[in-house]
N, C-alpha and C positions, 0 to 999 in steps of 0.2 A: 747572285742570289740563287739559292737552291730552288729548283722547280719541284713542287709537290707532286708525288706520284699519284696517279689515279688508282682507286681501289676497286677491284672486282670481287664480288662474292660468288663463290662456286658452291652450290648445294649438292653434296654427294662427292665422295672421294674414293669410289670403287676403282678397280683396275681400268674399266672402260672410260673413266673420267681423267685418266692421266694425260691424254693429249690436250684437253682443255687447260689443265693446270700448267703443263709445259709451255703451251702457246701463250698463255697469259704472262708467264715469266719472261718469255722471249720478247714480248711486246713492252717490257719494262713496267708492268703493272704490279701493284701490291696485291698479292693474292690472299684473300681470306677464305678459308675452306671450312665447311661444316659437314660433319658426318657422325652418326651415332657410335661408330666403332673406333676403338682406340688404335687399331692396327690397319685402318683403311689405307691401302697402298699409295693413293695420290696425295696423302697428307704431307709426305716428305717434300712436295713441291710447293707448299704453302708457306707464307710468311706469318700468318696468324691462323690458329686452329681453335675451333669450338666443337665440343661434342654435345650433340642434341638430337632428339628424335625429330626427323624432318617432317613427320606427319603432324606434329604438334605446331600448327601454323602460328598461333598466337605467341607461343613461347619462342619460336624462331624469330618472329618479328621483334619481340622485346629485346632479344640479344642483339639483333642487327641495327635497330633504330639509332643507337648512339654512335655507330661506327663510321658514319659519314661516307657510305659507299657511293660509287659512281655508276654501278651497274650490277645486275644479278643474272646469273646464267646457271642452267642445270642440264644434265643429260640423263637424269634419273626420273622415271615416272612418278615415284612416290614424292618427289620434291617439287613437282610442277605446280601444285596448288600453293605451296609456300612461296615459290618464286613469283607467281602472279600476284599474291597478296602483298608481298613486300614491294613490288614495283608499283602497285596501285597506291599504297600508303605513302611511299616516298617519292611518288611522281617520277618514276624511272621508266624507261622503255620496257614493255612486257606485254604478254597477251592478257586478256581480261580474266577476272576471277571465274566468270561463267564459262569461258572457253576452256580454262584449265580444268574445271569440274567435268565438263562434257568429254574432255580428252583423257580423263583418268578414271571415270566411273562408267563402267560398261552399260549400266542401266540407262543413265542419262545419255550416253553416246548413242545407244540404240533408239531411244525415244526421239532424239534429234534427227537421226537418220530417217526414221519413219516419217517425221514431219516434212523432211526434204524430199521424200519419195525415193530414197536410196534403197536398193536391194540389200536386205540383211536376212540372216537366218531368223525364222520365227522363234520367239523366245518367251519365257515366263520368269518373273521374279519369284523366288520361293524362299520360305523360311524354315521348312522342315521336310522330312522324308515323305510325309503324307501329301504335301503339296507337290512334291516331286513326282509322286505316283500319278496324281491327277493330271499334271502337265504332260507326263510321258504318254498317257492314254490319248491326250488331245494332239500332241505333236507327232506321235508315232515313232517307232524305232527306226534307226538308232538315234541317240541324242548325245549331247555334250554338256557336261556340268562344269561350271567355272565360277570363281569368286567374282563379285562385282568390282572389287578394287584390289588388284595386285598385278604383278608383271612377271616376266620370265617363265611363263607357262606354269607357274606355281598353282596347284590345285585344279588344273584343267585336265579333265579325264573323260574318256570315251565311255559311254554307257549303251551298249547295243541291246541289252535285255533288261527287263524290269527287275530281275534279280540282282543287277549291278547297281541299282539306284542307291542302296544304303551306303555301300562303300564309296561310291562317287560323291554322294552328298557329304559324307563325313570328311573326305579329303578336301573338297572345295570349301566347306565351312571352316575347316582348320586354317585354311590359307586366306580367309576373308577378313581378318582383323575384327571379327565380331559383327561384320556387316552381312548383307544379304548375299544370296547365291543365285546364279542364273542357270536355267536349263534351256537349251536351245536345240533346234533341229540340226542334224549333222549334214553339212553340204559336202557331198562327195565330188570333189573337183581338183583342179590344179591351183596351188597356192603361190602367190607372188608377194614380194616385199618391194614397196615403192618408196624411194627417197626423194624428197622435194626440198626446195629452199625458197622462201619468200623474202625478197629484198625490200629496200626502203621505198621503192616505187609501188609495191604491192604485186609486182610481177612474180609469178610462181614458176620456177624452173624445175622440170623433171630431171633429176640427177641420174637416176638409174632405176630400171625395173629388173628385179632379181627373181629367178626361179628358185623356189624353196624345196628342199627334200626334208620330209618329216618322218620320224621313226619312233620306236619304243612304245607302241600301243600297249595298254590303253592310254598312255600319256602322249603328249604332243611336243616332241623335242626336235627342234630344227637341227639337222646334221650337216647341211650344206646349203649355201646360197650362191648362185652363179649370175653374174651380170655381163652382158645383157641377156634377158630371158629370150628363148627362141619363140618369139611371137611374130606372126605375119604383120604386114603394115597396117591392115585394117584393125586387128585386135590391139596392136600397140597404140594406135591412135585412140581407140575406144578406152583402153586402160588409162591413158594419159588424161583424157577429158574427164573420166570418172573420178580419178584421184584429185585432179585440179579443182573440180567442183567441190569435193569434200573438204579439202584444205581451205578453200575460200569460205565456204559456208560455215565451217567450224571455227573460223576466224583464227587460224593458226598462222598469224601474220608476222612472226618475228623469227626468221631464219629457218632452221631445220624443222621438218615434220616427217614422220615415219608412218606409213599406211600399209596395212596387210589386207589383201583381197584374194578372193577365190573365183576362178573361172569355171562355170558349169553351164553346159548347153548354150554356149556363146554369150552368156550373161555374166557380168561381174557382180560379186557380192562383197560388201564391206564386212570384214571381221573386226578390225579395230584401227583407229588412227591415234597418233600420239604426238604431243607437242615437244618433240625431241628428235634427234637423229637416230638411226639404227644403232643398236647396241653392239657389243662384241667387236669394237674397233671399226665397224662399218662406217660410221660418221667420222671417227677420229683419224683413221688411217686409210681405209680403202677408197672412200668417195673422193677425198682430195687428190689421190693419185689418178684415178680413172677419169676424173673430170679436168684435171690440170688446174684446179682452183683451190687455194688454201681456205677451205670452207670453215675450218675451226676458227681461224682468224676473223673471217667475215661474221661468224656468229657472235664473237666477243665484241667486235666493232659495233654491231647492231645493239647489243646489250648496253653499250656505253653511250648510245644515242648518236653515233656517227653514221653519216649517210653511206649506205652500201648499195651499189648497183652491180648486180651480178652480170658478168659478160655472157654472151651467147655461147652455149656449150654445143658446138656443132658436131664435133667428133669425140668419141669417148673410147677409152681403152676397155678391154675386158678385164673382169676381176672375179675372184671367187674366194670364199671363206669356207674352209672345211673344219668342222669341229671334231675334236677327238674325245671319245668317251671311253671310260675304263670298263673292263668286264665287271658285271654286277655280282654282288654277294660273294666276295672273295677278299683275300689278303694279297696285296701285290708282292710278287716274288722276284720278278725280273723286269728290267726296262732296257730297251735298245733304241738309241736315237743316233742318226748320222752326225758325226762330229762337225762337219762343215756344212750343216744344213742351210745356214744363212747365205752360203755362196751359190746355192742352187739358182738357176735362171728364173727370174720372175718373182722370187719370194720377197714379200714385204715384211712379214712378221711370222714368228713361230714361238709358241709357248706350250710347255707341258708342265703343269703344276701337279706333279705326282711323284711319290717317293716309294722306294721299296719298304714294305712294312705297312703301308697305308691300308686301312680296312675299308672296303667299299660295300655299301648297302644297295638298296634299290635305286634305279635310275628313273627319276620322276619328273625333273624339271631342268631348266637350262643351267642352274647352279651346280648340277652334278656333272656337267661337262668338265673335262680336266685339261683341255688345251685346244689349240687351233693352229691352222696353217692358212696364211693369207697370201694369195698370188695375184699378180697383175701382168697383163701382156697385151698383145695385139688382138688375140682371139681366144675363145674358150678351147678351141681345138689345139691351140698351142700350149695351153696350160694343163689340159687333161693328162697327157702322158707324164708331165712333171709331177703332178699330184699323185698319180698312180704309183710312180717310182718311190716317192717319199712315204706313202702309206705302206708300201711293201717293206720299207726299211725300218719303220717304227713298229717295234714289237713290245706289247704289254702283256705280261702273263701273271696269273694269280691262282691261288688254291683256296 
């Protein structure tokens, strides 16, 4: 008698969701994938495909309801509310609808953080430039403008002067899907990315604390993340307790969570927390290697309702991801990439999505990055010269 395959629904099929799709196939699952874009790269790993706006929660549910799925999972911020709603309606494992809302709406997130007594930048919800000017006077210069609901640093812009408010508000509003905008004080400190995993027992494991490099002001584009971050024992413990409390109180209790924090004057501030793993293959490729645990498989197992008890992660490798950005405002005229780059020591993944003749505009958010190098090894000092050598060999020119 033929055993019926379990069905897993994956919401979102971007490049970063390829590991989820591949792992689900490797587990012998029937993969149903949903994405609004016809050419979404992970769709080629699905058995069944549906094209739908993942923000339209009710419509997504109406399509899913008759499919008899056994679990739902996503690595995309915009699909988190739909995943939570589907899991609630179909009585499948998932975070609550309220938890999904607080993890994807920056206003709700900040209000919850305030209620918990968590350090956050002082902020104000605004609807127009006049309200931005009023808030700017209260908060003081400099400030940051961002949409209440989006990801990938889209619409996030630095506003050091009052004269910058009109442009900053316009960009944030354009990226807000018609929703409100936030203006908040700028916290000048060191930013970290913290990856966690909550297993079936409710235990929250800190997978890694990464030091972030951010560039391209007035925009905020992460150019590099290094794990582990160079924190002394006291600050490391403080960061772990801070993030563990946030993940627990925000009820991000089904596998991966991704939290971004800033350290200033020995105090950590919450920038945002998300009900997913880190993007850009951090959760799909880097974390499984540096922890020695197939976390993508564990995430899918939890979505299917199987018990997952994460082993103690006592020793971790070092890892880093270096993002590649093209020169702005040009036409690409030449590209040079080492032929045997994947044979370099410690390299996990390399990608350069750029072609001669491509026209490049402004560099404003993470979608404008054109590639990455992912390395893993015993220490950052071991990986740094490898990265430096690779970057010297990768040449991108334009006019």
